[in-house]
All heavy atoms as an XYZ file, in Angstrom:
871
protein
N     102.445     27.803     94.639
C     103.321     27.854     95.829
C     104.671     27.444     95.326
O     104.992     26.459     94.646
C     102.901     26.916     96.976
C     103.616     27.109     98.236
C     103.254     28.325     98.984
O     102.257     29.002     98.555
N     103.944     28.654     99.962
N     105.738     28.247     95.739
C     107.100     28.004     95.442
C     107.778     27.727     96.862
O     107.741     28.554     97.801
C     107.801     29.160     94.726
C     109.219     28.896     94.525
C     107.017     29.531     93.349
N     108.564     26.609     96.861
C     109.406     26.438     98.066
C     110.839     26.643     97.728
O     111.415     26.251     96.629
C     109.153     24.985     98.525
C     107.819     24.765     99.119
C     107.554     23.307     99.643
O     108.270     22.332     99.142
N     106.787     23.136    100.729
N     111.493     27.296     98.649
C     112.988     27.703     98.473
C     113.689     27.132     99.585
O     113.331     27.277    100.775
C     113.131     29.143     98.326
C     112.274     29.913     97.450
C     112.448     31.423     97.538
C     112.593     29.504     95.955
N     114.776     26.393     99.286
C     115.597     25.786    100.347
C     117.043     26.262    100.197
O     117.698     25.939     99.209
C     115.573     24.296    100.386
C     116.404     23.596    101.368
C     114.116     23.811    100.499
N     117.527     26.986    101.180
C     118.884     27.512    101.182
C     119.832     26.536    101.836
O     119.534     25.882    102.808
C     118.982     28.939    101.849
C     118.128     29.946    101.268
C     116.901     30.234    102.214
O     116.472     29.338    102.885
O     116.460     31.487    102.184
N     121.012     26.602    101.461
C     122.155     25.920    102.155
C     123.495     26.533    101.909
O     123.595     27.420    100.967
C     122.198     24.442    101.722
O     122.494     24.332    100.388
N     124.496     26.198    102.674
C     125.841     26.672    102.474
C     126.352     27.719    103.405
O     127.526     28.111    103.304
N     125.480     28.114    104.396
C     126.047     29.073    105.312
C     126.933     28.466    106.213
O     127.177     27.174    106.228
N     127.599     29.262    107.076
C     128.532     28.689    108.055
C     129.356     29.852    108.717
O     129.058     31.037    108.483
N     130.469     29.334    109.371
C     131.394     30.226    109.985
C     132.693     30.310    109.159
O     133.207     29.232    108.865
C     131.715     29.745    111.395
C     132.789     30.489    112.230
C     132.472     31.982    112.388
C     133.053     29.806    113.518
N     133.102     31.454    108.836
C     134.327     31.635    108.037
C     135.127     32.881    108.565
O     134.544     33.752    109.127
C     133.981     31.813    106.601
C     133.210     33.117    106.366
C     135.192     31.784    105.584
N     136.415     32.832    108.354
C     137.255     33.860    108.804
C     137.166     34.961    107.723
O     136.913     34.739    106.479
C     138.745     33.410    108.936
C     138.962     32.598    110.136
C     140.467     32.354    110.458
O     141.238     32.325    109.499
N     140.756     32.153    111.709
N     137.432     36.212    108.166
C     137.539     37.313    107.178
C     138.416     37.045    106.118
O     139.593     36.512    106.322
C     137.851     38.667    107.924
N     138.011     37.433    104.843
C     138.828     37.150    103.720
C     138.539     35.766    103.066
O     139.054     35.489    101.922
N     137.830     34.951    103.728
C     137.470     33.739    103.195
C     136.179     33.723    102.280
O     135.731     34.805    101.842
N     135.758     32.503    101.786
C     134.723     32.467    100.836
C     133.588     31.384    101.269
O     133.955     30.446    102.030
C     135.311     31.966     99.426
O     136.188     32.852     98.977
N     132.478     31.676    100.789
C     131.351     30.723    100.991
C     130.528     30.750     99.667
O     130.451     31.778     99.022
C     130.502     31.042    102.121
C     130.908     30.691    103.629
C     130.034     31.304    104.635
C     131.094     29.279    103.842
N     129.862     29.592     99.422
C     128.857     29.582     98.323
C     127.527     29.135     98.896
O     127.394     28.027     99.433
C     129.261     28.653     97.188
C     128.424     28.836     95.982
C     128.848     28.022     94.859
N     128.596     26.622     94.889
C     128.379     25.808     93.908
N     128.593     26.167     92.677
N     127.990     24.504     94.174
N     126.490     30.075     98.784
C     125.154     29.654     99.091
C     124.402     29.165     97.950
O     124.682     29.524     96.836
C     124.505     30.906     99.631
C     125.078     31.722    100.807
C     124.241     32.802    101.287
C     125.538     30.812    101.883
N     123.519     28.211     98.272
C     122.630     27.547     97.233
C     121.264     27.761     97.600
O     120.917     27.765     98.766
C     122.932     26.057     97.064
O     124.367     25.855     96.639
N     120.359     27.918     96.574
C     118.876     27.974     96.794
C     118.301     27.123     95.835
O     118.361     27.433     94.620
C     118.506     29.429     96.729
S     116.618     29.542     96.757
N     117.679     25.990     96.237
C     116.954     25.114     95.289
C     115.416     25.463     95.319
O     114.831     25.547     96.421
C     117.128     23.653     95.774
C     116.448     22.742     94.833
C     118.617     23.339     95.768
N     114.878     25.570     94.178
C     113.534     25.974     94.034
C     112.638     24.686     93.782
O     113.221     23.751     93.105
C     113.204     27.015     92.986
O     113.512     26.303     91.681
C     114.196     28.160     93.042
N     111.420     24.699     94.122
C     110.511     23.618     93.900
C     109.876     23.567     92.550
O     109.229     22.699     92.228
C     109.332     23.565     95.000
O     108.549     24.730     94.896
N     110.062     24.574     91.740
C     109.596     24.768     90.453
C     110.629     25.269     89.428
O     111.797     25.607     89.888
C     108.293     25.719     90.378
C     108.821     27.142     90.663
C     107.263     25.366     91.272
C     107.814     28.342     90.304
N     110.394     25.146     88.186
C     111.395     25.497     87.175
C     111.823     27.029     87.408
O     110.911     27.933     87.527
C     110.806     25.287     85.782
O     111.702     25.973     84.829
N     113.106     27.238     87.399
C     113.585     28.641     87.550
C     113.024     29.476     86.319
O     112.859     30.769     86.403
C     115.088     28.661     87.580
C     115.582     28.300     89.062
C     115.601     30.053     87.222
C     117.056     28.388     89.191
N     112.906     28.819     85.245
C     112.390     29.504     84.009
C     111.050     30.188     84.205
O     110.714     31.169     83.474
C     112.298     28.587     82.847
N     110.295     29.783     85.158
C     108.938     30.343     85.436
C     108.928     31.472     86.514
O     107.998     32.024     86.920
C     107.997     29.263     85.942
O     108.329     28.691     87.145
N     110.160     31.748     86.992
C     110.319     32.837     88.059
C     111.036     34.012     87.397
O     112.030     33.920     86.691
C     111.298     32.215     89.162
C     110.556     31.103     89.843
C     111.499     33.353     90.140
C     111.363     30.331     90.789
N     110.471     35.156     87.631
C     110.845     36.356     86.974
C     112.184     36.853     87.510
O     113.166     37.238     86.849
C     109.891     37.432     87.018
C     110.319     38.739     86.456
N     110.737     38.852     85.077
C     110.333     40.021     86.883
C     111.082     40.008     84.858
N     110.825     40.820     85.895
N     112.225     36.922     88.807
C     113.486     37.392     89.530
C     113.798     36.487     90.677
O     112.925     36.152     91.481
C     113.313     38.782     90.079
C     114.650     39.291     90.737
C     112.852     39.719     89.070
N     115.135     36.077     90.803
C     115.609     35.284     91.889
C     116.559     36.216     92.600
O     117.385     36.972     91.967
C     116.272     34.082     91.546
C     115.426     33.035     90.928
S     114.186     32.255     92.162
C     115.427     31.675     93.499
N     116.564     36.267     93.955
C     117.362     37.168     94.620
C     117.939     36.650     96.012
O     117.317     35.647     96.517
N     118.954     37.300     96.468
C     119.404     36.911     97.849
C     119.284     38.256     98.609
O     119.785     39.366     98.147
C     120.967     36.481     97.800
C     121.103     35.158     97.258
C     121.363     34.797     95.957
C     120.963     33.967     98.091
N     121.461     33.395     95.906
C     121.276     32.872     97.167
C     120.736     33.690     99.405
C     121.253     31.485     97.516
C     120.677     32.319     99.712
C     120.955     31.214     98.920
N     118.757     38.124     99.819
C     118.662     39.301    100.767
C     119.421     38.799    102.058
O     119.732     37.640    102.299
C     117.233     39.493    101.145
C     116.429     40.153     99.987
C     116.139     39.555     98.800
C     116.069     41.555    100.200
C     115.464     40.198     97.872
C     115.418     42.164     99.166
C     115.022     41.473     98.057
O     114.365     42.072     97.078
N     119.743     39.769    102.878
C     120.291     39.434    104.209
C     119.764     40.328    105.323
O     119.328     41.425    105.011
C     121.825     39.410    104.143
C     122.400     40.873    103.930
C     123.940     40.859    103.808
N     124.450     42.111    103.547
C     125.792     42.281    103.281
N     126.568     41.290    103.104
N     126.193     43.602    103.102
N     119.754     39.776    106.547
C     119.385     40.566    107.617
C     120.268     40.345    108.837
O     120.438     39.214    109.320
C     117.909     40.194    108.010
C     117.348     41.103    109.115
C     115.838     41.031    109.234
O     115.231     39.938    108.798
N     115.181     41.912    109.751
N     120.886     41.387    109.247
C     121.829     41.301    110.368
C     120.991     41.711    111.643
O     119.947     42.360    111.490
C     122.980     42.343    110.190
N     121.512     41.290    112.833
C     120.689     41.572    114.124
C     120.445     43.047    114.200
O     121.399     43.857    114.086
C     121.696     41.081    115.079
C     122.381     39.913    114.453
C     122.631     40.402    113.041
N     119.232     43.429    114.497
C     118.952     44.935    114.720
C     118.831     45.651    113.336
O     118.573     46.879    113.551
N     118.921     45.041    112.322
C     118.888     45.778    111.014
C     117.736     45.284    110.105
O     117.339     44.162    110.303
C     120.259     45.661    110.291
C     121.446     46.387    111.041
C     122.638     46.410    110.119
C     123.833     47.148    110.904
N     125.052     47.219    109.992
N     117.471     46.129    109.177
C     116.443     45.709    108.195
C     116.897     44.715    107.219
O     118.135     44.749    107.000
C     115.831     46.901    107.515
C     114.944     47.708    108.392
C     114.270     48.979    107.602
O     114.766     49.367    106.654
N     113.099     49.314    108.136
N     116.125     43.953    106.652
C     116.478     43.033    105.534
C     116.807     43.849    104.375
O     116.166     44.818    103.931
C     115.407     42.052    105.240
C     115.727     40.927    104.233
C     114.623     39.884    104.256
N     114.324     39.292    105.479
C     113.435     38.238    105.642
N     112.952     37.717    104.564
N     113.298     37.704    106.759
N     117.961     43.531    103.709
C     118.500     44.279    102.524
C     118.811     43.359    101.344
O     119.164     42.170    101.547
C     119.705     45.067    102.906
C     120.932     44.268    103.410
C     122.136     45.124    103.558
O     122.148     46.305    103.524
O     123.202     44.550    103.864
N     118.612     43.922    100.229
C     118.882     43.154     98.983
C     120.398     43.064     98.858
O     121.205     44.048     98.962
C     118.375     43.978     97.815
C     118.743     43.408     96.420
C     118.167     42.030     96.205
C     118.277     44.392     95.260
N     120.861     41.930     98.562
C     122.281     41.649     98.275
C     122.563     41.522     96.718
O     123.425     42.076     96.222
C     122.749     40.298     98.994
C     124.181     40.020     98.649
C     122.612     40.453    100.486
N     121.783     40.647     96.174
C     121.942     40.454     94.594
C     120.685     39.877     94.073
O     119.898     39.134     94.789
C     123.068     39.483     94.428
N     120.453     40.126     92.820
C     119.368     39.638     92.049
C     119.838     39.139     90.650
O     120.759     39.714     90.133
C     118.373     40.807     91.771
C     117.498     41.185     92.963
C     116.492     42.269     92.541
O     116.886     43.120     91.788
N     115.301     42.179     93.052
N     119.072     38.162     90.182
C     119.309     37.718     88.772
C     117.881     37.687     88.108
O     116.931     37.142     88.643
C     120.039     36.395     88.669
C     120.300     36.048     87.170
C     119.334     35.322     89.391
C     121.384     34.983     87.059
N     117.817     38.503     87.006
C     116.524     38.468     86.313
C     116.461     37.304     85.315
O     117.440     36.710     84.954
C     116.392     39.811     85.555
C     116.888     40.975     86.447
C     114.972     40.109     85.089
C     116.184     41.187     87.746
N     115.210     36.990     84.886
C     115.053     35.990     83.994
C     115.814     36.065     82.666
O     116.291     35.122     81.980
C     113.508     35.788     83.604
O     113.009     36.888     83.210
N     116.125     37.328     82.344
C     116.827     37.681     81.128
C     118.368     37.292     81.336
O     119.132     37.258     80.364
C     116.811     39.178     80.771
O     117.300     39.969     81.833
N     118.683     37.165     82.525
C     120.114     36.813     82.875
C     120.968     38.039     83.413
O     122.014     37.916     83.921
N     120.312     39.280     83.402
C     120.970     40.404     83.985
C     121.025     40.388     85.462
O     120.193     39.667     86.168
C     120.280     41.681     83.552
O     118.952     41.757     83.965
N     121.980     40.980     86.084
C     122.096     40.836     87.503
C     122.186     42.279     88.129
O     122.612     43.265     87.491
C     123.443     40.137     87.895
O     124.519     40.753     87.252
C     123.319     38.579     87.418
N     121.893     42.464     89.445
C     122.096     43.613     90.203
C     122.656     43.234     91.521
O     122.471     42.182     92.074
C     120.639     44.283     90.514
C     119.951     44.666     89.180
O     120.535     45.314     88.352
N     118.769     44.263     89.126
N     123.554     44.149     92.074
C     124.196     43.907     93.281
C     124.070     45.159     94.200
O     124.086     46.308     93.702
C     125.607     43.638     93.052
C     125.893     42.298     92.377
C     126.055     42.281     90.915
C     126.041     41.162     93.023
C     126.340     41.206     90.227
C     126.292     39.956     92.322
C     126.324     39.916     90.991
O     126.559     38.762     90.350
N     124.082     44.942     95.548
C     124.252     46.017     96.401
C     125.666     46.560     96.282
O     126.617     45.795     96.040
C     123.957     45.505     97.860
N     125.780     47.874     96.490
C     127.131     48.489     96.322
C     128.194     47.804     97.334
O     129.344     47.675     96.950
C     127.042     49.967     96.597
C     126.399     50.730     95.537
O     126.196     50.230     94.426
O     125.961     51.877     95.772
N     127.638     47.488     98.431
C     128.628     46.833     99.467
C     129.183     45.552     99.029
O     130.183     45.093     99.634
C     127.821     46.757    100.810
O     126.719     45.885    100.612
N     128.521     44.822     98.097
C     129.184     43.560     97.693
C     129.665     43.523     96.276
O     130.153     42.447     95.886
C     128.094     42.412     97.942
C     127.458     42.437     99.350
C     126.952     42.601     96.927
N     129.519     44.521     95.550
C     129.968     44.608     94.208
C     131.496     44.174     94.149
O     132.250     44.708     94.905
C     129.744     45.974     93.565
C     128.319     46.105     93.045
C     128.153     47.510     92.423
C     126.631     47.768     92.109
N     126.517     49.082     91.516
N     131.808     43.342     93.188
C     133.313     42.860     93.028
C     133.583     41.786     93.970
O     134.756     41.153     93.825
N     132.725     41.450     94.905
C     133.102     40.342     95.911
C     132.078     39.164     95.805
O     132.575     38.030     95.894
C     133.089     40.864     97.359
C     134.085     41.950     97.541
C     134.104     42.294     99.088
N     132.940     42.829     99.650
C     132.225     42.211    100.647
N     132.701     41.139    101.243
N     131.094     42.712    101.083
N     130.858     39.473     95.478
C     129.756     38.438     95.379
C     129.356     38.189     93.954
O     129.342     39.266     93.148
C     128.608     38.864     96.276
C     128.813     38.871     97.813
C     129.990     38.805     98.299
C     127.701     38.986     98.467
C     130.224     38.706     99.710
C     127.844     39.037     99.961
C     129.050     38.850    100.505
N     128.999     37.023     93.647
C     128.497     36.760     92.265
C     127.226     35.844     92.403
O     127.265     34.832     93.043
C     129.501     35.995     91.419
O     130.702     36.864     91.344
C     129.032     35.730     90.097
N     126.136     36.314     91.773
C     124.982     35.498     91.775
C     124.930     34.799     90.445
O     125.290     35.310     89.393
C     123.676     36.426     91.938
C     122.421     35.479     92.147
C     123.472     37.483     90.931
C     121.250     36.295     92.541
N     124.471     33.508     90.472
C     124.377     32.777     89.200
C     123.207     31.729     89.305
O     122.716     31.539     90.473
C     125.659     32.022     88.927
O     125.956     31.099     89.849
N     122.962     31.034     88.240
C     121.766     30.116     88.297
C     122.199     28.902     87.407
O     122.868     29.020     86.504
C     120.545     30.714     87.846
C     120.558     31.137     86.351
C     119.313     31.927     86.004
N     119.373     32.308     84.621
C     118.587     33.242     84.065
N     117.683     33.753     84.788
N     118.720     33.563     82.797
N     121.681     27.708     87.854
C     121.719     26.564     86.974
C     120.309     26.046     86.760
O     119.677     25.451     87.679
C     122.584     25.498     87.736
C     122.824     24.254     86.995
O     121.939     23.983     86.043
O     123.790     23.560     87.216
N     119.838     26.390     85.564
C     118.404     25.993     85.296
C     118.105     24.585     85.318
O     117.026     24.108     85.751
C     117.994     26.626     83.920
O     118.140     28.038     83.975
N     119.094     23.744     84.964
C     118.903     22.255     84.955
C     118.678     21.824     86.377
O     118.128     20.686     86.528
C     120.095     21.705     84.337
N     119.316     22.425     87.380
C     119.162     22.058     88.752
C     118.202     22.875     89.580
O     118.029     22.640     90.783
C     120.583     22.052     89.361
C     121.661     21.128     88.821
C     122.948     21.228     89.526
C     123.956     20.277     89.017
N     125.253     20.338     89.651
N     117.607     23.779     88.867
C     116.636     24.706     89.613
C     117.314     25.344     90.835
O     116.714     25.364     91.937
C     115.261     23.994     89.927
C     114.506     23.746     88.712
O     114.568     24.453     87.709
N     113.751     22.620     88.787
N     118.500     25.826     90.619
C     119.321     26.297     91.724
C     119.893     27.626     91.387
O     120.400     27.912     90.273
C     120.374     25.334     92.068
O     119.826     24.023     92.439
C     121.251     25.778     93.287
N     119.889     28.502     92.358
C     120.484     29.777     92.311
C     121.645     29.804     93.353
O     121.451     29.304     94.514
C     119.555     30.997     92.525
C     120.300     32.335     92.620
C     118.497     30.949     91.516
N     122.760     30.381     92.936
C     123.890     30.395     93.844
C     124.330     31.847     94.138
O     124.078     32.830     93.503
C     125.182     29.746     93.159
C     124.956     28.410     92.705
C     124.530     27.959     91.471
C     125.019     27.258     93.631
C     124.337     26.758     91.011
C     124.801     25.841     93.293
C     124.410     25.635     91.960
O     124.260     24.425     91.624
N     124.971     32.021     95.301
C     125.631     33.275     95.723
C     127.048     32.836     96.036
O     127.255     32.370     97.175
C     124.861     33.961     96.805
C     125.457     35.328     97.190
C     125.201     36.318     95.954
C     124.876     35.867     98.419
N     128.049     33.204     95.206
C     129.415     32.994     95.555
C     129.859     34.305     96.226
O     129.749     35.390     95.738
C     130.212     32.766     94.272
C     131.654     32.644     94.608
C     132.072     31.425     95.280
O     131.584     30.234     95.049
N     132.929     31.462     96.333
N     130.395     34.027     97.559
C     130.828     35.195     98.286
C     132.239     35.022     98.630
O     132.744     34.088     99.178
C     130.029     35.219     99.642
C     128.431     35.209     99.481
S     127.564     35.414    101.057
C     128.013     33.805    101.778
N     133.045     35.947     98.080
C     134.538     35.947     98.273
C     134.896     37.238     99.061
O     134.146     38.231     99.323
C     135.232     36.041     96.903
C     134.895     34.868     96.115
O     134.633     33.720     96.597
N     134.876     35.083     94.683
N     136.072     37.216     99.608
C     136.639     38.344    100.360
C     135.685     38.750    101.428
O     135.440     39.967    101.594
C     136.975     39.472     99.506
O     137.973     39.115     98.443
N     135.226     37.803    102.163
C     134.116     38.091    103.198
C     134.672     38.956    104.235
O     135.882     38.893    104.720
C     133.587     36.804    103.768
C     132.524     36.145    102.838
C     132.433     34.695    103.148
C     131.180     36.857    102.874
N     133.780     39.830    104.773
C     134.059     40.846    105.830
C     133.160     40.560    107.008
O     132.035     39.997    106.906
C     133.939     42.214    105.305
C     134.576     42.584    104.149
C     134.301     43.918    103.619
C     135.012     44.357    102.374
N     134.636     45.737    101.921
N     133.544     40.908    108.266
C     132.667     40.712    109.385
C     131.293     41.367    109.268
O     130.286     40.838    109.721
C     133.479     41.404    110.577
C     134.961     41.202    110.154
C     134.811     41.314    108.732
N     131.293     42.515    108.542
C     129.974     43.146    108.263
C     129.058     42.452    107.311
O     127.847     42.765    107.139
C     130.226     44.582    107.821
C     131.127     44.703    106.619
C     132.539     45.074    107.074
O     133.087     44.465    107.924
O     133.176     45.918    106.385
N     129.557     41.306    106.729
C     128.682     40.445    105.868
C     127.905     39.404    106.789
O     126.999     38.687    106.239
C     129.533     39.688    104.919
C     130.201     40.512    103.782
O     129.525     41.527    103.363
O     131.371     40.317    103.543
N     128.245     39.430    108.046
C     127.542     38.470    108.986
C     126.054     38.784    109.070
O     125.643     39.997    109.169
C     128.102     38.588    110.384
O     129.512     38.135    110.293
C     127.298     37.666    111.382
N     125.206     37.806    108.780
C     123.757     37.947    108.633
C     123.109     36.662    108.294
O     123.797     35.655    108.063
C     123.431     38.982    107.586
N     121.752     36.588    108.464
C     121.088     35.510    107.900
C     120.779     35.874    106.486
O     120.216     37.009    106.162
C     119.689     35.222    108.800
C     118.973     34.208    108.050
C     120.030     34.959    110.211
N     121.074     34.940    105.581
C     120.813     35.220    104.165
C     119.606     34.451    103.720
O     119.445     33.224    103.946
C     122.066     34.725    103.326
C     123.231     35.731    103.459
C     123.962     35.891    104.640
C     123.604     36.480    102.325
C     124.923     36.824    104.803
C     124.621     37.481    102.514
C     125.278     37.561    103.636
O     126.294     38.491    103.760
N     118.788     35.106    103.007
C     117.458     34.601    102.538
C     117.385     34.597    100.976
O     117.801     35.548    100.326
C     116.338     35.357    103.015
C     116.116     35.405    104.555
C     116.730     36.409    105.225
C     115.355     34.473    105.148
C     116.646     36.441    106.680
C     115.276     34.454    106.641
C     115.843     35.480    107.293
O     115.712     35.501    108.614
N     116.942     33.480    100.433
C     116.639     33.385     99.087
C     115.158     33.914     98.764
O     114.345     33.692     99.697
C     116.696     31.916     98.593
S     116.460     31.677     96.780
N     115.083     34.596     97.746
C     113.776     35.128     97.328
C     113.374     34.935     95.937
O     114.283     34.922     95.006
C     113.903     36.734     97.570
C     112.718     37.450     96.997
O     112.758     37.898     95.817
N     111.705     37.795     97.829
N     112.096     34.728     95.596
C     111.556     34.469     94.231
C     110.454     35.290     93.966
O     109.421     35.387     94.863
C     111.299     32.964     94.012
N     110.461     35.943     92.793
C     109.294     36.818     92.344
C     108.780     36.213     91.084
O     109.391     36.078     90.091
C     109.748     38.236     92.106
C     110.265     39.019     93.273
C     110.737     40.342     92.917
C     109.155     39.178     94.299
N     107.415     35.949     91.132
C     106.636     35.456     89.983
C     105.682     36.461     89.654
O     105.111     37.286     90.527
C     105.965     34.098     90.236
C     106.927     32.875     90.201
C     106.164     31.643     90.733
C     104.964     31.342     89.934
N     105.244     30.812     88.454
N     105.272     36.545     88.412
C     104.218     37.455     88.006
C     102.913     37.295     88.697
O     102.538     36.029     88.889
C     104.044     37.466     86.570
N     102.244     38.383     89.225
C     100.917     38.271     89.803
C     100.973     37.397     91.028
O     100.050     36.689     91.398
C      99.924     37.700     88.869
C      99.767     38.547     87.557
C      98.795     37.977     86.592
C      99.415     39.975     87.892
N     102.037     37.324     91.811
C     102.113     36.468     92.995
C     102.922     37.247     94.097
O     103.856     38.045     93.772
C     102.748     35.121     92.743
N     102.676     36.925     95.350
C     103.566     37.638     96.366
C     104.851     37.003     96.354
O     105.139     35.950     95.776
C     102.846     37.189     97.719
C     102.081     36.023     97.322
C     101.604     36.158     95.930
N     105.934     37.720     96.914
C     107.243     37.176     96.930
C     107.369     35.931     97.758
O     106.606     35.751     98.789
C     108.025     38.302     97.491
C     107.118     39.097     98.236
C     105.785     39.033     97.535
N     108.212     34.951     97.408
C     108.465     33.817     98.185
C     109.818     33.876     98.893
O     110.708     34.396     98.256
C     108.422     32.553     97.282
C     107.005     32.302     96.531
C     106.789     32.786     95.267
C     106.071     31.613     97.250
C     105.630     32.532     94.693
C     104.784     31.414     96.658
C     104.646     31.939     95.344
O     103.436     31.681     94.578
N     109.979     33.253     99.968
C     111.187     33.335    100.840
C     111.686     31.964    101.276
O     110.671     31.176    101.640
C     110.986     34.251    101.998
C     110.682     35.765    101.664
C     109.467     36.288    101.587
C     111.705     36.713    101.514
N     109.624     37.684    101.284
C     110.972     37.864    101.204
C     113.042     36.682    101.498
C     111.665     39.071    100.957
C     113.727     37.962    101.249
C     113.086     39.083    100.946
N     112.847     31.792    101.367
C     113.357     30.509    101.967
C     113.430     30.820    103.519
O     113.124     31.829    104.078
N     113.958     29.777    104.166
C     114.053     29.786    105.665
C     115.151     30.588    106.188
O     115.227     30.988    107.391
C     113.936     28.384    106.220
C     115.326     27.675    106.298
C     115.705     27.072    104.888
O     115.079     27.266    103.870
N     116.945     26.614    104.825
N     116.151     30.833    105.353
C     117.367     31.478    105.686
C     118.497     30.574    106.113
O     118.302     29.437    106.623
N     119.719     31.078    105.873
C     120.958     30.328    106.294
C     121.889     31.314    106.893
O     122.126     32.526    106.351
C     121.516     29.695    105.066
O     122.700     28.861    105.484
C     122.024     30.628    104.000
N     122.507     31.011    107.992
C     123.379     31.907    108.821
C     124.730     31.941    108.245
O     125.332     30.884    107.974
C     123.417     31.486    110.249
C     124.340     32.337    111.044
C     123.809     33.730    111.369
O     122.635     33.833    111.736
N     124.664     34.747    111.217
N     125.153     33.137    108.035
C     126.624     33.380    107.611
C     127.318     34.230    108.679
O     126.827     35.282    109.024
C     126.683     34.128    106.198
C     128.132     34.468    105.904
C     126.193     33.179    105.140
N     128.371     33.675    109.200
C     129.084     34.407    110.300
C     130.570     34.468    109.828
O     131.197     33.506    109.532
C     129.092     33.598    111.615
O     127.661     33.526    111.978
C     129.810     34.423    112.712
N     131.007     35.827    109.791
C     132.375     36.052    109.413
C     133.188     36.524    110.580
O     132.761     37.622    111.150
C     132.485     37.060    108.183
C     133.934     37.270    107.733
C     131.567     36.590    107.095
N     134.187     35.838    110.982
C     134.952     36.257    112.164
C     136.168     37.165    111.763
O     136.696     36.998    110.678
C     135.453     35.087    112.972
O     136.239     34.257    112.160
N     136.495     38.027    112.638
C     137.566     38.981    112.362
C     138.918     38.393    112.769
O     138.993     37.460    113.510
C     137.360     40.372    112.967
O     137.217     40.130    114.339
């Protein structure tokens, strides 16, 4: 079982920045993929960014150039640095972990609200 605890959400004006954190209950080295997803009201949950165990990253087109995913293995923490935030970035952001031969694990979510 993997527990994920997100933090860092909040209310910010358009153009501002936030950094989300996701602390895992196990070593990040044992997790194949860590990711951030988001879900806005009335919309499906969508992938925002992923970081693979190799260190490679993937981003949704809508956040490329504005968001950066990173990890600190010593702290078992994955971050999502969000810059130049837009009102359309408003959503609940969820941390996700994928291990081999296991279902995906999810955090409880953290609300990000961007005002115009």
